N, C-alpha and C positions, 0 to 999 in steps of 0.2 A: 671631048674632055677626054684624056688620057687618066689610064690608074695613078692616083699617087704614089704607088706603092711599088718597085723597080728593086731589080737586080741585074749589076753590071759583069762581068766576068771579061776580064782583058789580060793579053799575054801577050809580053815584049821578052823574047830572048827565052830564059829558063824561070821569070819571076811572072808567077800570076796574080793580079790581085781581082780580090770582087770588093764589088761596093755595093750595101743594102742602102735603100732609102725607103724609109716609113712615114705616113703623115702623120705627127703629133694629133693629141688631143686639140680641138678650138678652147678658147680661152672665152670669158661671158660674154655677153652682147654688151651694147654700150650702154644699154638704160635698162632694169630690172621690167620696167612698161615694154620694153620693144622699142622704144624712141629711138632712131636715129639722127644722126648727126652728119649735117651737110657744111662744110666748110670746102667747097670746089670754090668761092669767090673768097678767102681769106684776105688779109694783104696784114703788114708789119701790125700789132696792136689790135688785132680784132680783138675782141671781148665776146667770149660767150652767151647767147640769149634763147628763152624759148620762144618759139615763134607758132601763136596758137592754131594762126587761120593754117600752117603747112602741116603743124603735128611736128616739126623737127626744131633741136635746138641745131642755127645758126653759128657760123664765124663770116663775117663779109667786113667790107667797108662801109656800113651805114652805122654801126656800132662799134667805137675804137674808145681808146681811150681819150685820143684827144676831143672827140664827138660829146664825150662825158666830160670833160673838164674845161672847154668852151662852149657856155651854151648850153649843153647838155639838159635832159627833161627829168628832174629827180622828180 
């Protein structure tokens, strides 16, 4: 993995450009408990839910606005 901080100096004719890039602080995690979100199978209308067996929040095609309205399990 390369360093997240870099300095690039370039010169064209009599103009010198210095570009400095630094990695800023990272934001908070998704959940305070450290739980992750798996949205790799998301579809239009996916509803976010917690899956205890995998210990993750999911957004996929099994729980959508349509499945909740049409014969959903309340």
